[in-house]
DOPA-738146 format. One record per atom (N, C-alpha, C): residue number from 1; residue in three letters; atom name; x, y, z. Coordinates in steps of 0.2 Angstrom, whole numbers, plus 5000, padded with zeros to 4 digits. Layout:
% DOPA-738146
<NUM; 'ALA'; 'CA'; <X; Y; Z>>
...
This chain:
% DOPA-738146
<1; 'MET'; 'N'; <5004; 4994; 5000>>
<1; 'MET'; 'CA'; <5000; 5000; 5000>>
<1; 'MET'; 'C'; <5004; 5006; 5000>>
<2; 'GLN'; 'N'; <5002; 5011; 4996>>
<2; 'GLN'; 'CA'; <5006; 5017; 4995>>
<2; 'GLN'; 'C'; <5003; 5022; 4998>>
<3; 'THR'; 'N'; <5007; 5027; 5001>>
<3; 'THR'; 'CA'; <5004; 5033; 5005>>
<3; 'THR'; 'C'; <5004; 5038; 5000>>
<4; 'SER'; 'N'; <4998; 5042; 4999>>
<4; 'SER'; 'CA'; <4998; 5047; 4994>>
<4; 'SER'; 'C'; <5000; 5054; 4998>>
<5; 'ARG'; 'N'; <5002; 5058; 4993>>
<5; 'ARG'; 'CA'; <5004; 5065; 4996>>
<5; 'ARG'; 'C'; <4999; 5068; 5000>>
<6; 'PHE'; 'N'; <4992; 5067; 4998>>
<6; 'PHE'; 'CA'; <4987; 5070; 5002>>
<6; 'PHE'; 'C'; <4987; 5067; 5009>>
<7; 'GLN'; 'N'; <4988; 5061; 5010>>
<7; 'GLN'; 'CA'; <4988; 5057; 5017>>
<7; 'GLN'; 'C'; <4994; 5060; 5021>>
<8; 'LEU'; 'N'; <5000; 5061; 5017>>
<8; 'LEU'; 'CA'; <5006; 5063; 5021>>
<8; 'LEU'; 'C'; <5004; 5070; 5023>>
<9; 'GLY'; 'N'; <5002; 5074; 5019>>
<9; 'GLY'; 'CA'; <5000; 5081; 5021>>
<9; 'GLY'; 'C'; <4995; 5082; 5026>>
<10; 'LEU'; 'N'; <4990; 5078; 5026>>
<10; 'LEU'; 'CA'; <4985; 5078; 5031>>
<10; 'LEU'; 'C'; <4988; 5075; 5038>>
<11; 'ILE'; 'N'; <4992; 5070; 5038>>
<11; 'ILE'; 'CA'; <4996; 5068; 5044>>
<11; 'ILE'; 'C'; <5000; 5073; 5047>>
<12; 'ALA'; 'N'; <5004; 5077; 5043>>
<12; 'ALA'; 'CA'; <5009; 5082; 5045>>
<12; 'ALA'; 'C'; <5005; 5088; 5048>>
<13; 'THR'; 'N'; <4999; 5090; 5045>>
<13; 'THR'; 'CA'; <4995; 5095; 5047>>
<13; 'THR'; 'C'; <4992; 5094; 5054>>
<14; 'LEU'; 'N'; <4990; 5088; 5055>>
<14; 'LEU'; 'CA'; <4987; 5085; 5061>>
<14; 'LEU'; 'C'; <4992; 5085; 5067>>
<15; 'ALA'; 'N'; <4998; 5083; 5065>>
<15; 'ALA'; 'CA'; <5004; 5083; 5070>>
<15; 'ALA'; 'C'; <5006; 5090; 5072>>
<16; 'VAL'; 'N'; <5006; 5094; 5067>>
<16; 'VAL'; 'CA'; <5008; 5101; 5069>>
<16; 'VAL'; 'C'; <5003; 5104; 5073>>
<17; 'GLY'; 'N'; <4996; 5103; 5072>>
<17; 'GLY'; 'CA'; <4991; 5106; 5075>>
<17; 'GLY'; 'C'; <4990; 5103; 5082>>
<18; 'LEU'; 'N'; <4992; 5096; 5083>>
<18; 'LEU'; 'CA'; <4992; 5093; 5090>>
<18; 'LEU'; 'C'; <4998; 5096; 5094>>
<19; 'GLY'; 'N'; <5003; 5097; 5091>>
<19; 'GLY'; 'CA'; <5009; 5099; 5094>>
<19; 'GLY'; 'C'; <5008; 5106; 5097>>
<20; 'PHE'; 'N'; <5005; 5111; 5092>>
<20; 'PHE'; 'CA'; <5004; 5117; 5094>>
<20; 'PHE'; 'C'; <4999; 5118; 5100>>
<21; 'SER'; 'N'; <4994; 5114; 5100>>
<21; 'SER'; 'CA'; <4989; 5114; 5105>>
<21; 'SER'; 'C'; <4991; 5111; 5112>>
<22; 'LEU'; 'N'; <4996; 5107; 5112>>
<22; 'LEU'; 'CA'; <4999; 5105; 5118>>
<22; 'LEU'; 'C'; <5005; 5109; 5120>>
<23; 'SER'; 'N'; <5007; 5113; 5116>>
<23; 'SER'; 'CA'; <5013; 5117; 5118>>
<23; 'SER'; 'C'; <5011; 5122; 5124>>
<24; 'SER'; 'N'; <5016; 5123; 5128>>
<24; 'SER'; 'CA'; <5015; 5127; 5134>>
<24; 'SER'; 'C'; <5013; 5134; 5133>>
<25; 'SER'; 'N'; <5009; 5137; 5137>>
<25; 'SER'; 'CA'; <5007; 5144; 5136>>
<25; 'SER'; 'C'; <5008; 5147; 5143>>
<26; 'GLU'; 'N'; <5007; 5154; 5143>>
<26; 'GLU'; 'CA'; <5007; 5158; 5149>>
<26; 'GLU'; 'C'; <5003; 5155; 5155>>
<27; 'ALA'; 'N'; <5005; 5154; 5161>>
<27; 'ALA'; 'CA'; <5001; 5151; 5166>>
<27; 'ALA'; 'C'; <4997; 5157; 5169>>
<28; 'ILE'; 'N'; <4990; 5156; 5170>>
<28; 'ILE'; 'CA'; <4986; 5161; 5174>>
<28; 'ILE'; 'C'; <4983; 5157; 5180>>
<29; 'GLY'; 'N'; <4984; 5160; 5186>>
<29; 'GLY'; 'CA'; <4981; 5157; 5192>>
<29; 'GLY'; 'C'; <4976; 5161; 5195>>
<30; 'TYR'; 'N'; <4970; 5158; 5196>>
<30; 'TYR'; 'CA'; <4965; 5161; 5200>>
<30; 'TYR'; 'C'; <4964; 5158; 5207>>
<31; 'PRO'; 'N'; <4962; 5162; 5212>>
<31; 'PRO'; 'CA'; <4962; 5160; 5218>>
<31; 'PRO'; 'C'; <4956; 5155; 5219>>
<32; 'ALA'; 'N'; <4957; 5149; 5223>>
<32; 'ALA'; 'CA'; <4952; 5144; 5224>>
<32; 'ALA'; 'C'; <4948; 5146; 5230>>
<33; 'GLY'; 'N'; <4950; 5150; 5234>>
<33; 'GLY'; 'CA'; <4947; 5152; 5240>>
<33; 'GLY'; 'C'; <4949; 5159; 5242>>
<34; 'ALA'; 'N'; <4949; 5160; 5249>>
<34; 'ALA'; 'CA'; <4950; 5167; 5251>>
<34; 'ALA'; 'C'; <4958; 5168; 5249>>
<35; 'ALA'; 'N'; <4959; 5174; 5246>>
<35; 'ALA'; 'CA'; <4966; 5175; 5245>>
<35; 'ALA'; 'C'; <4969; 5179; 5250>>
<36; 'VAL'; 'N'; <4974; 5177; 5253>>
<36; 'VAL'; 'CA'; <4977; 5180; 5259>>
<36; 'VAL'; 'C'; <4984; 5182; 5256>>
<37; 'SER'; 'N'; <4985; 5189; 5256>>
<37; 'SER'; 'CA'; <4991; 5191; 5253>>
<37; 'SER'; 'C'; <4996; 5195; 5258>>
<38; 'LEU'; 'N'; <4997; 5193; 5264>>
<38; 'LEU'; 'CA'; <5001; 5197; 5269>>
<38; 'LEU'; 'C'; <5005; 5192; 5273>>
<39; 'GLY'; 'N'; <5011; 5192; 5272>>
<39; 'GLY'; 'CA'; <5016; 5189; 5276>>
<39; 'GLY'; 'C'; <5016; 5181; 5275>>
<40; 'THR'; 'N'; <5020; 5178; 5279>>
<40; 'THR'; 'CA'; <5020; 5171; 5279>>
<40; 'THR'; 'C'; <5015; 5167; 5284>>
<41; 'ASN'; 'N'; <5013; 5171; 5289>>
<41; 'ASN'; 'CA'; <5008; 5168; 5294>>
<41; 'ASN'; 'C'; <5004; 5173; 5296>>
<42; 'PRO'; 'N'; <4998; 5175; 5292>>
<42; 'PRO'; 'CA'; <4994; 5181; 5294>>
<42; 'PRO'; 'C'; <4989; 5179; 5299>>
<43; 'VAL'; 'N'; <4989; 5172; 5301>>
<43; 'VAL'; 'CA'; <4983; 5170; 5306>>
<43; 'VAL'; 'C'; <4984; 5173; 5313>>
<44; 'VAL'; 'N'; <4978; 5175; 5315>>
<44; 'VAL'; 'CA'; <4978; 5178; 5322>>
<44; 'VAL'; 'C'; <4972; 5175; 5326>>
<45; 'SER'; 'N'; <4973; 5174; 5332>>
<45; 'SER'; 'CA'; <4968; 5171; 5337>>
<45; 'SER'; 'C'; <4968; 5175; 5344>>
<46; 'THR'; 'N'; <4963; 5176; 5347>>
<46; 'THR'; 'CA'; <4963; 5179; 5353>>
<46; 'THR'; 'C'; <4957; 5177; 5357>>
<47; 'GLY'; 'N'; <4957; 5177; 5364>>
<47; 'GLY'; 'CA'; <4952; 5175; 5368>>
<47; 'GLY'; 'C'; <4952; 5179; 5375>>
<48; 'GLY'; 'N'; <4946; 5177; 5378>>
<48; 'GLY'; 'CA'; <4946; 5180; 5385>>
<48; 'GLY'; 'C'; <4939; 5179; 5388>>
<49; 'GLN'; 'N'; <4937; 5183; 5393>>
<49; 'GLN'; 'CA'; <4931; 5182; 5397>>
<49; 'GLN'; 'C'; <4928; 5188; 5398>>
<50; 'LEU'; 'N'; <4921; 5188; 5397>>
<50; 'LEU'; 'CA'; <4917; 5194; 5399>>
<50; 'LEU'; 'C'; <4912; 5192; 5405>>
<51; 'VAL'; 'N'; <4912; 5196; 5410>>
<51; 'VAL'; 'CA'; <4908; 5194; 5416>>
<51; 'VAL'; 'C'; <4903; 5199; 5417>>
<52; 'GLY'; 'N'; <4896; 5197; 5417>>
<52; 'GLY'; 'CA'; <4891; 5201; 5417>>
<52; 'GLY'; 'C'; <4890; 5206; 5411>>
<53; 'SER'; 'N'; <4889; 5212; 5413>>
<53; 'SER'; 'CA'; <4889; 5218; 5408>>
<53; 'SER'; 'C'; <4896; 5220; 5408>>
<54; 'ASP'; 'N'; <4900; 5218; 5402>>
<54; 'ASP'; 'CA'; <4907; 5219; 5402>>
<54; 'ASP'; 'C'; <4909; 5220; 5395>>
<55; 'SER'; 'N'; <4915; 5223; 5394>>
<55; 'SER'; 'CA'; <4917; 5225; 5388>>
<55; 'SER'; 'C'; <4925; 5224; 5388>>
<56; 'ALA'; 'N'; <4928; 5221; 5382>>
<56; 'ALA'; 'CA'; <4935; 5220; 5382>>
<56; 'ALA'; 'C'; <4937; 5222; 5375>>
<57; 'THR'; 'N'; <4944; 5224; 5375>>
<57; 'THR'; 'CA'; <4947; 5226; 5368>>
<57; 'THR'; 'C'; <4953; 5221; 5368>>
<58; 'PRO'; 'N'; <4952; 5215; 5365>>
<58; 'PRO'; 'CA'; <4958; 5210; 5365>>
<58; 'PRO'; 'C'; <4963; 5212; 5360>>
<59; 'LEU'; 'N'; <4962; 5216; 5355>>
<59; 'LEU'; 'CA'; <4967; 5218; 5351>>
<59; 'LEU'; 'C'; <4966; 5224; 5346>>
<60; 'THR'; 'N'; <4971; 5227; 5344>>
<60; 'THR'; 'CA'; <4970; 5233; 5339>>
<60; 'THR'; 'C'; <4974; 5230; 5333>>
<61; 'VAL'; 'N'; <4970; 5231; 5327>>
<61; 'VAL'; 'CA'; <4973; 5229; 5321>>
<61; 'VAL'; 'C'; <4978; 5234; 5319>>
<62; 'PRO'; 'N'; <4984; 5231; 5316>>
<62; 'PRO'; 'CA'; <4989; 5236; 5314>>
<62; 'PRO'; 'C'; <4987; 5240; 5309>>
<63; 'SER'; 'N'; <4990; 5246; 5308>>
<63; 'SER'; 'CA'; <4988; 5251; 5303>>
<63; 'SER'; 'C'; <4989; 5249; 5296>>
<64; 'ASP'; 'N'; <4994; 5244; 5295>>
<64; 'ASP'; 'CA'; <4995; 5242; 5288>>
<64; 'ASP'; 'C'; <4991; 5236; 5286>>
<65; 'SER'; 'N'; <4986; 5233; 5290>>
<65; 'SER'; 'CA'; <4983; 5227; 5289>>
<65; 'SER'; 'C'; <4975; 5228; 5290>>
<66; 'SER'; 'N'; <4971; 5224; 5288>>
<66; 'SER'; 'CA'; <4964; 5223; 5290>>
<66; 'SER'; 'C'; <4964; 5216; 5293>>
<67; 'LEU'; 'N'; <4959; 5215; 5298>>
<67; 'LEU'; 'CA'; <4958; 5209; 5301>>
<67; 'LEU'; 'C'; <4951; 5206; 5298>>
<68; 'VAL'; 'N'; <4951; 5200; 5296>>
<68; 'VAL'; 'CA'; <4945; 5196; 5294>>
<68; 'VAL'; 'C'; <4944; 5191; 5299>>
<69; 'ILE'; 'N'; <4939; 5191; 5303>>
<69; 'ILE'; 'CA'; <4937; 5186; 5308>>
<69; 'ILE'; 'C'; <4933; 5181; 5305>>
<70; 'THR'; 'N'; <4936; 5175; 5305>>
<70; 'THR'; 'CA'; <4932; 5169; 5301>>
<70; 'THR'; 'C'; <4929; 5164; 5306>>
<71; 'SER'; 'N'; <4930; 5165; 5312>>
<71; 'SER'; 'CA'; <4928; 5160; 5317>>
<71; 'SER'; 'C'; <4927; 5163; 5324>>
<72; 'VAL'; 'N'; <4921; 5162; 5327>>
<72; 'VAL'; 'CA'; <4919; 5165; 5334>>
<72; 'VAL'; 'C'; <4917; 5159; 5338>>
<73; 'ALA'; 'N'; <4919; 5158; 5344>>
<73; 'ALA'; 'CA'; <4917; 5153; 5348>>
<73; 'ALA'; 'C'; <4915; 5156; 5355>>
<74; 'LEU'; 'N'; <4909; 5155; 5358>>
<74; 'LEU'; 'CA'; <4907; 5158; 5364>>
<74; 'LEU'; 'C'; <4904; 5152; 5368>>
<75; 'SER'; 'N'; <4905; 5152; 5375>>
<75; 'SER'; 'CA'; <4902; 5148; 5379>>
<75; 'SER'; 'C'; <4900; 5152; 5386>>
<76; 'ALA'; 'N'; <4895; 5150; 5389>>
<76; 'ALA'; 'CA'; <4892; 5153; 5395>>
<76; 'ALA'; 'C'; <4893; 5149; 5401>>
<77; 'PHE'; 'N'; <4894; 5152; 5407>>
<77; 'PHE'; 'CA'; <4894; 5148; 5413>>
<77; 'PHE'; 'C'; <4893; 5152; 5419>>
<78; 'ASN'; 'N'; <4891; 5149; 5424>>
<78; 'ASN'; 'CA'; <4890; 5152; 5431>>
<78; 'ASN'; 'C'; <4891; 5147; 5436>>
<79; 'ALA'; 'N'; <4893; 5149; 5442>>
<79; 'ALA'; 'CA'; <4894; 5144; 5448>>
<79; 'ALA'; 'C'; <4888; 5140; 5450>>
<80; 'SER'; 'N'; <4882; 5143; 5450>>
<80; 'SER'; 'CA'; <4876; 5141; 5453>>
<80; 'SER'; 'C'; <4873; 5135; 5448>>
<81; 'SER'; 'N'; <4871; 5130; 5451>>
<81; 'SER'; 'CA'; <4869; 5124; 5448>>
<81; 'SER'; 'C'; <4861; 5125; 5445>>
<82; 'GLY'; 'N'; <4858; 5130; 5448>>
<82; 'GLY'; 'CA'; <4851; 5132; 5446>>
<82; 'GLY'; 'C'; <4851; 5138; 5442>>
<83; 'CYS'; 'N'; <4856; 5140; 5438>>
<83; 'CYS'; 'CA'; <4856; 5147; 5435>>
<83; 'CYS'; 'C'; <4853; 5146; 5428>>
<84; 'LEU'; 'N'; <4848; 5151; 5427>>
<84; 'LEU'; 'CA'; <4845; 5152; 5421>>
<84; 'LEU'; 'C'; <4846; 5159; 5418>>
<85; 'ALA'; 'N'; <4850; 5160; 5413>>
<85; 'ALA'; 'CA'; <4852; 5166; 5411>>
<85; 'ALA'; 'C'; <4854; 5166; 5403>>
<86; 'ASN'; 'N'; <4853; 5172; 5400>>
<86; 'ASN'; 'CA'; <4855; 5173; 5393>>
<86; 'ASN'; 'C'; <4858; 5180; 5392>>
<87; 'SER'; 'N'; <4862; 5181; 5387>>
<87; 'SER'; 'CA'; <4866; 5187; 5386>>
<87; 'SER'; 'C'; <4867; 5188; 5379>>
<88; 'SER'; 'N'; <4868; 5194; 5376>>
<88; 'SER'; 'CA'; <4870; 5195; 5369>>
<88; 'SER'; 'C'; <4878; 5197; 5370>>
<89; 'VAL'; 'N'; <4881; 5195; 5365>>
<89; 'VAL'; 'CA'; <4888; 5196; 5364>>
<89; 'VAL'; 'C'; <4889; 5200; 5357>>
<90; 'VAL'; 'N'; <4892; 5206; 5358>>
<90; 'VAL'; 'CA'; <4892; 5211; 5352>>
<90; 'VAL'; 'C'; <4900; 5211; 5350>>
<91; 'ILE'; 'N'; <4901; 5210; 5344>>
<91; 'ILE'; 'CA'; <4908; 5211; 5341>>
<91; 'ILE'; 'C'; <4907; 5218; 5337>>
<92; 'SER'; 'N'; <4912; 5222; 5339>>
<92; 'SER'; 'CA'; <4912; 5229; 5335>>
<92; 'SER'; 'C'; <4919; 5231; 5334>>
<93; 'ASP'; 'N'; <4920; 5236; 5329>>
<93; 'ASP'; 'CA'; <4927; 5239; 5328>>
<93; 'ASP'; 'C'; <4928; 5245; 5332>>
<94; 'GLY'; 'N'; <4925; 5246; 5337>>
<94; 'GLY'; 'CA'; <4926; 5251; 5342>>
<94; 'GLY'; 'C'; <4921; 5257; 5340>>
<95; 'THR'; 'N'; <4918; 5257; 5334>>
<95; 'THR'; 'CA'; <4913; 5262; 5332>>
<95; 'THR'; 'C'; <4906; 5259; 5330>>
<96; 'ASP'; 'N'; <4906; 5254; 5326>>
<96; 'ASP'; 'CA'; <4900; 5250; 5323>>
<96; 'ASP'; 'C'; <4900; 5243; 5326>>
<97; 'ASP'; 'N'; <4893; 5241; 5327>>
<97; 'ASP'; 'CA'; <4892; 5234; 5329>>
<97; 'ASP'; 'C'; <4892; 5230; 5322>>
<98; 'LEU'; 'N'; <4896; 5225; 5322>>
<98; 'LEU'; 'CA'; <4897; 5221; 5316>>
<98; 'LEU'; 'C'; <4894; 5214; 5317>>
<99; 'ALA'; 'N'; <4893; 5212; 5323>>
<99; 'ALA'; 'CA'; <4890; 5205; 5324>>
<99; 'ALA'; 'C'; <4887; 5205; 5331>>
<100; 'ARG'; 'N'; <4881; 5201; 5331>>
<100; 'ARG'; 'CA'; <4878; 5200; 5338>>
<100; 'ARG'; 'C'; <4877; 5192; 5338>>
<101; 'TYR'; 'N'; <4878; 5190; 5344>>
<101; 'TYR'; 'CA'; <4876; 5183; 5346>>
<101; 'TYR'; 'C'; <4873; 5182; 5352>>
<102; 'ALA'; 'N'; <4869; 5177; 5353>>
<102; 'ALA'; 'CA'; <4865; 5176; 5360>>
<102; 'ALA'; 'C'; <4868; 5169; 5363>>
<103; 'VAL'; 'N'; <4870; 5169; 5369>>
<103; 'VAL'; 'CA'; <4872; 5163; 5372>>
<103; 'VAL'; 'C'; <4868; 5163; 5379>>
<104; 'GLY'; 'N'; <4868; 5157; 5382>>
<104; 'GLY'; 'CA'; <4864; 5157; 5389>>
<104; 'GLY'; 'C'; <4865; 5150; 5392>>
<105; 'LEU'; 'N'; <4863; 5150; 5398>>
<105; 'LEU'; 'CA'; <4862; 5144; 5402>>
<105; 'LEU'; 'C'; <4855; 5142; 5403>>
<106; 'GLY'; 'N'; <4854; 5136; 5404>>
<106; 'GLY'; 'CA'; <4847; 5134; 5406>>
<106; 'GLY'; 'C'; <4847; 5128; 5410>>
<107; 'ARG'; 'N'; <4841; 5125; 5412>>
<107; 'ARG'; 'CA'; <4841; 5119; 5416>>
<107; 'ARG'; 'C'; <4835; 5115; 5413>>
<108; 'SER'; 'N'; <4836; 5109; 5414>>
<108; 'SER'; 'CA'; <4831; 5104; 5412>>
<108; 'SER'; 'C'; <4826; 5104; 5417>>
<109; 'SER'; 'N'; <4819; 5104; 5415>>
<109; 'SER'; 'CA'; <4814; 5104; 5419>>
<109; 'SER'; 'C'; <4813; 5097; 5423>>
<110; 'SER'; 'N'; <4816; 5092; 5420>>
<110; 'SER'; 'CA'; <4815; 5085; 5423>>
<110; 'SER'; 'C'; <4821; 5083; 5428>>
<111; 'SER'; 'N'; <4827; 5085; 5427>>
<111; 'SER'; 'CA'; <4832; 5084; 5431>>
<111; 'SER'; 'C'; <4836; 5090; 5434>>
<112; 'TYR'; 'N'; <4834; 5096; 5432>>
<112; 'TYR'; 'CA'; <4837; 5102; 5435>>
<112; 'TYR'; 'C'; <4845; 5102; 5434>>
<113; 'SER'; 'N'; <4847; 5098; 5429>>
<113; 'SER'; 'CA'; <4854; 5099; 5428>>
<113; 'SER'; 'C'; <4856; 5104; 5423>>
<114; 'ASN'; 'N'; <4861; 5107; 5423>>
<114; 'ASN'; 'CA'; <4863; 5113; 5419>>
<114; 'ASN'; 'C'; <4866; 5110; 5412>>
<115; 'TYR'; 'N'; <4865; 5114; 5407>>
<115; 'TYR'; 'CA'; <4868; 5112; 5401>>
<115; 'TYR'; 'C'; <4871; 5119; 5399>>
<116; 'VAL'; 'N'; <4877; 5119; 5396>>
<116; 'VAL'; 'CA'; <4880; 5125; 5393>>
<116; 'VAL'; 'C'; <4880; 5125; 5386>>
<117; 'PRO'; 'N'; <4876; 5129; 5383>>
<117; 'PRO'; 'CA'; <4877; 5129; 5376>>
<117; 'PRO'; 'C'; <4883; 5133; 5373>>
<118; 'ILE'; 'N'; <4886; 5130; 5368>>
<118; 'ILE'; 'CA'; <4892; 5133; 5365>>
<118; 'ILE'; 'C'; <4890; 5135; 5358>>
<119; 'LEU'; 'N'; <4892; 5141; 5357>>
<119; 'LEU'; 'CA'; <4890; 5144; 5350>>
<119; 'LEU'; 'C'; <4897; 5144; 5346>>
<120; 'VAL'; 'N'; <4897; 5141; 5340>>
<120; 'VAL'; 'CA'; <4903; 5141; 5336>>
<120; 'VAL'; 'C'; <4900; 5144; 5329>>
<121; 'ALA'; 'N'; <4903; 5149; 5327>>
<121; 'ALA'; 'CA'; <4901; 5152; 5320>>
<121; 'ALA'; 'C'; <4907; 5152; 5316>>
<122; 'ASP'; 'N'; <4907; 5148; 5311>>
<122; 'ASP'; 'CA'; <4913; 5148; 5306>>
<122; 'ASP'; 'C'; <4910; 5151; 5299>>
<123; 'MET'; 'N'; <4913; 5156; 5297>>
<123; 'MET'; 'CA'; <4911; 5161; 5291>>
<123; 'MET'; 'C'; <4916; 5161; 5286>>
<124; 'SER'; 'N'; <4914; 5159; 5280>>
<124; 'SER'; 'CA'; <4918; 5160; 5274>>
<124; 'SER'; 'C'; <4920; 5167; 5272>>
<125; 'SER'; 'N'; <4915; 5171; 5273>>
<125; 'SER'; 'CA'; <4917; 5178; 5271>>
<125; 'SER'; 'C'; <4920; 5182; 5277>>
<126; 'GLY'; 'N'; <4918; 5181; 5283>>
<126; 'GLY'; 'CA'; <4920; 5184; 5289>>
<126; 'GLY'; 'C'; <4918; 5191; 5291>>
<127; 'ILE'; 'N'; <4920; 5193; 5296>>
<127; 'ILE'; 'CA'; <4919; 5200; 5299>>
<127; 'ILE'; 'C'; <4925; 5204; 5298>>
<128; 'HIS'; 'N'; <4924; 5210; 5295>>
<128; 'HIS'; 'CA'; <4930; 5214; 5293>>
<128; 'HIS'; 'C'; <4931; 5219; 5298>>
<129; 'ILE'; 'N'; <4937; 5219; 5301>>
<129; 'ILE'; 'CA'; <4939; 5225; 5306>>
<129; 'ILE'; 'C'; <4944; 5229; 5302>>
<130; 'PRO'; 'N'; <4943; 5235; 5301>>
<130; 'PRO'; 'CA'; <4947; 5239; 5297>>
<130; 'PRO'; 'C'; <4954; 5240; 5300>>
<131; 'ALA'; 'N'; <4959; 5243; 5296>>
<131; 'ALA'; 'CA'; <4966; 5244; 5298>>
<131; 'ALA'; 'C'; <4965; 5249; 5304>>
<132; 'GLY'; 'N'; <4969; 5248; 5309>>
<132; 'GLY'; 'CA'; <4970; 5253; 5314>>
<132; 'GLY'; 'C'; <4964; 5253; 5319>>
<133; 'ALA'; 'N'; <4959; 5249; 5318>>
<133; 'ALA'; 'CA'; <4953; 5249; 5322>>
<133; 'ALA'; 'C'; <4954; 5244; 5328>>
<134; 'THR'; 'N'; <4950; 5244; 5333>>
<134; 'THR'; 'CA'; <4951; 5240; 5339>>
<134; 'THR'; 'C'; <4945; 5235; 5339>>
<135; 'LEU'; 'N'; <4947; 5229; 5340>>
<135; 'LEU'; 'CA'; <4942; 5224; 5341>>
<135; 'LEU'; 'C'; <4939; 5224; 5348>>
<136; 'THR'; 'N'; <4932; 5225; 5348>>
<136; 'THR'; 'CA'; <4929; 5226; 5355>>
<136; 'THR'; 'C'; <4924; 5220; 5355>>
<137; 'MET'; 'N'; <4924; 5217; 5361>>
<137; 'MET'; 'CA'; <4919; 5212; 5363>>
<137; 'MET'; 'C'; <4915; 5214; 5369>>
<138; 'THR'; 'N'; <4908; 5214; 5368>>
<138; 'THR'; 'CA'; <4904; 5217; 5374>>
<138; 'THR'; 'C'; <4898; 5212; 5375>>
<139; 'SER'; 'N'; <4897; 5211; 5382>>
<139; 'SER'; 'CA'; <4891; 5207; 5384>>
<139; 'SER'; 'C'; <4886; 5211; 5386>>
<140; 'GLN'; 'N'; <4880; 5209; 5384>>
<140; 'GLN'; 'CA'; <4874; 5213; 5387>>
<140; 'GLN'; 'C'; <4869; 5208; 5390>>
<141; 'PRO'; 'N'; <4869; 5207; 5396>>
<141; 'PRO'; 'CA'; <4864; 5203; 5399>>
<141; 'PRO'; 'C'; <4857; 5205; 5398>>
<142; 'HIS'; 'N'; <4853; 5200; 5397>>
<142; 'HIS'; 'CA'; <4846; 5201; 5396>>
<142; 'HIS'; 'C'; <4841; 5198; 5402>>
<143; 'TYR'; 'N'; <4843; 5192; 5404>>
<143; 'TYR'; 'CA'; <4839; 5189; 5409>>
<143; 'TYR'; 'C'; <4844; 5184; 5414>>
<144; 'TRP'; 'N'; <4842; 5184; 5420>>
<144; 'TRP'; 'CA'; <4846; 5179; 5424>>
<144; 'TRP'; 'C'; <4841; 5178; 5430>>
<145; 'SER'; 'N'; <4842; 5172; 5433>>
<145; 'SER'; 'CA'; <4838; 5169; 5438>>
<145; 'SER'; 'C'; <4841; 5164; 5442>>
<146; 'GLY'; 'N'; <4842; 5164; 5448>>
<146; 'GLY'; 'CA'; <4845; 5158; 5452>>
<146; 'GLY'; 'C'; <4853; 5158; 5451>>
<147; 'CYS'; 'N'; <4856; 5163; 5448>>
<147; 'CYS'; 'CA'; <4863; 5163; 5447>>
<147; 'CYS'; 'C'; <4867; 5166; 5453>>
<148; 'SER'; 'N'; <4873; 5163; 5454>>
<148; 'SER'; 'CA'; <4877; 5166; 5459>>
<148; 'SER'; 'C'; <4880; 5173; 5457>>
<149; 'SER'; 'N'; <4879; 5178; 5461>>
<149; 'SER'; 'CA'; <4881; 5185; 5460>>
<149; 'SER'; 'C'; <4878; 5188; 5454>>
<150; 'ASP'; 'N'; <4872; 5185; 5451>>
<150; 'ASP'; 'CA'; <4868; 5188; 5446>>
<150; 'ASP'; 'C'; <4872; 5190; 5440>>
<151; 'VAL'; 'N'; <4877; 5186; 5438>>
<151; 'VAL'; 'CA'; <4881; 5187; 5432>>
<151; 'VAL'; 'C'; <4881; 5181; 5428>>
<152; 'LEU'; 'N'; <4882; 5182; 5421>>
<152; 'LEU'; 'CA'; <4883; 5176; 5417>>
<152; 'LEU'; 'C'; <4890; 5177; 5414>>
<153; 'ASN'; 'N'; <4895; 5173; 5415>>
<153; 'ASN'; 'CA'; <4901; 5173; 5412>>
<153; 'ASN'; 'C'; <4902; 5170; 5405>>
<154; 'ILE'; 'N'; <4905; 5174; 5401>>
<154; 'ILE'; 'CA'; <4906; 5171; 5394>>
<154; 'ILE'; 'C'; <4913; 5171; 5392>>
<155; 'GLU'; 'N'; <4915; 5165; 5390>>
<155; 'GLU'; 'CA'; <4922; 5164; 5387>>
<155; 'GLU'; 'C'; <4921; 5165; 5380>>
<156; 'TYR'; 'N'; <4926; 5168; 5377>>
<156; 'TYR'; 'CA'; <4926; 5169; 5369>>
<156; 'TYR'; 'C'; <4933; 5168; 5366>>
<157; 'THR'; 'N'; <4932; 5166; 5360>>
<157; 'THR'; 'CA'; <4938; 5165; 5356>>
<157; 'THR'; 'C'; <4936; 5167; 5349>>
<158; 'VAL'; 'N'; <4940; 5172; 5346>>
<158; 'VAL'; 'CA'; <4939; 5174; 5339>>
<158; 'VAL'; 'C'; <4946; 5173; 5336>>
<159; 'SER'; 'N'; <4945; 5170; 5329>>
<159; 'SER'; 'CA'; <4951; 5169; 5325>>
<159; 'SER'; 'C'; <4950; 5171; 5318>>
<160; 'GLY'; 'N'; <4955; 5172; 5315>>
<160; 'GLY'; 'CA'; <4955; 5175; 5308>>
<160; 'GLY'; 'C'; <4961; 5176; 5305>>
<161; 'TYR'; 'N'; <4962; 5181; 5300>>
<161; 'TYR'; 'CA'; <4968; 5182; 5297>>
<161; 'TYR'; 'C'; <4969; 5189; 5296>>
<162; 'TYR'; 'N'; <4975; 5192; 5295>>
<162; 'TYR'; 'CA'; <4977; 5198; 5293>>
<162; 'TYR'; 'C'; <4977; 5198; 5285>>
<163; 'ALA'; 'N'; <4975; 5204; 5282>>
<163; 'ALA'; 'CA'; <4975; 5204; 5275>>
<163; 'ALA'; 'C'; <4977; 5212; 5273>>
<164; 'GLN'; 'N'; <4979; 5213; 5267>>
<164; 'GLN'; 'CA'; <4980; 5220; 5265>>
<164; 'GLN'; 'C'; <4974; 5224; 5265>>
<165; 'PRO'; 'N'; <4974; 5230; 5267>>
<165; 'PRO'; 'CA'; <4967; 5234; 5267>>
<165; 'PRO'; 'C'; <4965; 5236; 5260>>
């Protein structure tokens, strides 16, 4: 069997086309998730305790960064076994309220045993604290009954990352 010039031309054209389509081109990268573009370890985490009607300023964001809070964990407690109480926890940048959460203690009507709800909020977009602002955590009690010293204690942990403003 003899190969015609047409077949040879077709094979050569296909080979060149395949080689051209497989040749390397300029790489373009698109972020798959949150793009963090600051330093080698921009992750930050802080925690503390709020007692009754209390306010805390656990950190101030550096002037060359913004803070994005991606996770908040809150838990409530009181020394009394019969405590029934709830409180709001407000996260602000020192000026504006950016998030509000409710936590509390309760008791079972059948056994009178306490349970401590734990609130964990994981956010993909997060809470933005601008450059130079102060992260402020505030508890605002709403109701308490049978609690020692009439206060609800709240443990908090916030974590996130620094990013370019």
